[in-house]
N, C-alpha and C positions, 0 to 999 in steps of 0.2 A: 504493500500500500504506500510505502514511502516514496515510490517513484511517481505517484500521482498526487503528492501533497507537498507543495513548496511555498516558500514565503516570498512575497513581492513587497518591496519597501517603497513607499511613496511619501513625499512631502507635499503638504497642501497649504497654500495660502488662500484661506477661505475668506475672501474679501467682500465688502459690500458691493463694490462695482464689478470686480472680476475675480474669478477663481482660477488659480494656477496650480497645476500638479507637476511635480518634478520627480524623476526617478533616474538614478545613475547619472546625475549632473545634467540631465537633458530635460528641457521643458516639453512635456508631452501634451499637456492641456493648458490652453490659455483662452478662456471663454468668459463672456459677461455672466454675472451671477443672476441669471434669469431662468425661469422654467415656465413652459406653457402647458396648461392642463385643459382637457376637455371639460367644458362647463357643466355638462350633464353627468358624465361618468367618472370624472376626476382622473382619467388616464393621462399619462404623459404623452404630449404631442411633440414637444421639442424642448431642448435645453440650449443654453449659451446664445450664440449669435442668432440662430434661427428663431429662438424664443423672443429675443430682444426685438427682432424685426416685426414680430406680431404685436408688440406693445403699441397701443394707440393706433394700430392699423387693422387688426383683425376684428371679426364680428364678436362683440363681447357676449352675445347670447350663446355663442358656440365655443369661444376660447377664453380662458382665464389665465392671464399672464401675471406671474408672481415674482417679486424680488424677495427671496426668503430671508435676506439679511438687511437690517436697518441699523444705522448708526453703529456699525461694527459688531452687532450681536444678532443672534437668530431671532427673527420676528415670527416666522412661520415654521414650526418644528417639522411638520410632515413634508412640506414643500422642500425644505432644506435637505432632508433625508433622501427624498426622491431625486433631487438635483445632483447630490453627491454620488448616489448610486449610479445614475445614468452617465455621469462624467467618468466614473471609475470604469464602467463598461466600455467607454470609448478608448481606454488605454490600449495601445498596440499589443502589449504582452499579456493582456488579461484574457485568460482562457475561461470559456464557459463549460468546458468538459472536465476539467480537473478541479480539485478542491484547493483553490488558492487560499493561502493564509496571508492577509494583508497586515503589514506593520506600517502604521501611519504616525507622522508627526504633523500636527496642525497648529498654526500660529493663532494667537488670540490677543485682543487688546490688553494692555497692561492694567487697565482699570476694570477688568471683568470681575463681576461678582461671582460667588460660588455657584449661584443658580445658573448664571450664563456659562460658566465653565462646564457645569454638568450637562447643559443643553448641547454644547459642542461634543462632549464625550459621548453622549447617548446617540446623537446623529451620526457620528463617525462609526460607532460600533454597529448601529442598525444598518448602515450602508455597506458593511462588510469588513470593517476593521477588527482584527483579533487582538492586536496590541496597539493601543492608541496613547500617544503622548502629546503634550502641548508645550508650546514655547511662546513667550511673550513677543509681540511684534517688534518693539524697538530692539530687543536683543537679537532677534533674527535679522533685522535690517543691518545691525552693526556687523554681524558675521558675514552678511551678504556683500558688504562693501569692503571687506578685508580688514576690519579693525580687530586687533588682538584684545578680545574681551576679558582675558585673564590678566592683562597687564595692570600694574598698580596705578598707572596714570588714569586720568579722567577723560572720557569721550562723551560728547553729547550728540544725540540723534533727534532729528525732528522728522517724523514720518507722517506725511499728510496723505491719507487714503481717501476712500470714497465716503466712509461714514464717520471716521474719527481721525483726529490728529494726535499722534503719540509723541510725547516729548520725554526723553529719558537721559539721565547721566549714568554712565556705566563705568564700573571700576572693579577690578579683582573678581570678575565673573558674576557680578550681581548688579542689579539696578539700584543705585544709591538714592536717586531722586527721580520721580516720574510725575507727569501730569498728562492725563488723558481727557480730551474735550471732544464733544460731539459736534464739532464744527469742521467741515472738510469739503471734499469735492462735491457732494450732493447739495450742500448749502450754497456753494458757488452757483450751481445750476438753478437753484430756487431763487437766488438773488437776481439772476439774469431773466428768469421767467417774469418775476415781479417788475423788474425794470422795463421790460418790453411792454408790459401791460400799462404801467404808469406813464411812461414817457412817450410811447408810440401808439398806445391804444391797440396793440397787436396781441393776439392770443397765440402762444406757442407752448409746446410741451417740453418735457425734460430732455428728450433726444435732440431736439433742435437747440436747446440751451447748451447741451454738451458740445454740439458742433460749433456753436459760437465761441464757447470757452477754448476749444482747441485751436480755432482759427485766429481769434483776436484777444484771447484772455490775457490779462496783464495785471501786475500789481503796482505799476508806476505809470504816470501819465506822460513820461518822457523816456523813450527807449532809443538806444543807438541803432538797433536793427528793427525798425517798426514794420509790422505786417500791414498789408493793404486792407482797406475796409472790407467787411464781409457782408454780402447781400443776404438779407433775411426775408423770406417770403412766408406770408401767413394771412389769416383772416382778421379783419377789423372786429374788435370785440363788440361794437355796437351794431354795425350794419352787416357783418359777415362778408363784406366785399373783400376781394383780394388786395393785399398790400405788398409793397416791396420797399424795404428800408435798408440803407447802408449803415452798418454799425462799425464804429472805430474802436481801436484798443483803448483810447483814452476814456471813452464812454463806459467800457466794461470795467476799467480800473476804478472809476468812480463808484460803480454799482457794487463792486466787491469790497469796498472800503471797510464796512462794518465787520464782515467775516474775517478779513485779513487782520484787522485790529485785534480781534478775539484771539487769533493764533499768536500774534505778537505778545499780547498780555500773558498768555499761557507760558510762552518761552521765558518771559521775565520772571514769572512766578517760580518756575522750575530753577532758574538761576539764583533767585533769592534763597532757595532752600538747599543750595549746593554748598558743601563744605569748602572752606577757603582754598585749601591746597588743590582740590580738584577743579575749582573755579579757575585757578591760575593755569592749569593744564589746558582747559577749554579755550582760554584766551589765546594761548600759544598755538594750539592746533586748529582752532576754528570749530564751527558747528556744521554737521553734515545733514543735508536735506535729502530725504528719500520719499517714495510714493509718487502717485500721479500729480499731486499738488505741487511737487518740486519743479514741475515743468512749466508752471505759470510764469510767463515772461516777466523778468525784473524782480521776482520775489526774493532771490538771494541778495540782490543789491539793496532792496528796500529794507530787509531785515538787518543787513550789515550796517546800513546808515542809522537805523533806529536803535540798535542794541550795542553798536560799536565793537562787535566781534565779527570776524570774517565768517561768512556762510559759504559752504561749498555744496554745489549740486552733485550728488553721487552719479557715477557712471551707471547708465541703465537704471534709473531710480524706480521704475515700475516693477522691476524684477528683483530688487534688493531683498525684500522680505522673503520671497519665494526661494531665492538662492540660499539665503541664510538658513531657512528651514531645511533645505536639502543638505547643507553642510552639517547641520546638527544631526540629521538622520544618518548621513554617511559616517560620521564620527561619533556615533551614539555613546560609546564608552567614554571618550574624552569629554564630551559635553553633557553627560548624564545629569550633572548638577544643574543644568540650565532648563531641564525638562521635567514636567510633572505628569503623572498618569492619572 
C-alpha cells in the first residue's frame, strides 16, 4: 500500500485578493480568490479567474459569485473550503487515483484571533490537508525577500495585501512589534468607486476600480514617470446614459489620501513600540514594502518623506508572502519555531 500513498507538500498564500500555491519552489496556482456557485444547487461552477469574470457579469439568478475571504480572514467557511479544494485539484501533480497525503503551510495575518486561526485550520484540513501548519504573513514576507529572520538585528516589513496591511518588526526569529489594520487594496478600490460616484456621477464596480488602480493608482500627486490618463466608461448614476471620463493619477492620489494616511499612522504606531536598538537597525537598513499595495506609484517615496526612513519596494512584492511560505515549508525543520499547527 505504501506505493500508492505519498505526501505532497504545498505552501498556500490564502489571500483576500489572490490565492497562490507553491510546491518545490514553483508557483503552481496563482488565481483570484473567487468561487462561482450554482445559485440553485450550490455546485461549483468555476474558481479563480473564470469565477472573477462572472462577478457582476453573470445572471445572479443562476450564478452566485463569492469572495470567501474578507479583510484577511475567512468570511464564508464553506465557500473557502470548496475554493481551496478545487484549486488543490488543479495542481499538476495531484492524483485522483492515489491516496495523496497533503502537508500544507498556510500564511495568516499577524492579528488573527484564535477563532480565525481555527477557521483556516479547519478549511485546510477539510480541503485535504493531513498536516497543516500556519505562519504569520509578515514573517513569511521577510523570508520571501531574503531577510535573515534569525539575525539579532531588527527588520521591518510593511505588507499591504488585499484585505489587511501587516506591519511587523522582526528580530531573532520572532515578531517583536506588529500592527495589523484592515485597510488595504480592497479599501483603495472602494475609495475609487466612491470617488467616481461623487465627482463624476458615474457608477462603477470593484473590477473597474481595480483596473483604474492598476492603470493610474498613485500615492503622490507629482510623479517622475507619470502614467497617461485612463479612460473610464460606465453609466451615469442618475440617467443610466453612457459616460466616458478620463481619470488622472493625481485625481486617484487625492481619493486614496485617507486610506494611505491610515497605513502611515499604523507604521508610526509600530515604530513607537519598537525597542530603541532595533529602531536604530531599521533606520540603517530601511523598511521593506511587500504585497500588491507596494506597487502603488510613489508610495515608497511618500512614506520615506513622511517617516524619514528609507522605504524599499521588494522585488516581486506580490509573491513575497507566497515564496516565504514555500521557504518555510521546504525548510520545515529549520523554521519549525516560526510555524504553528
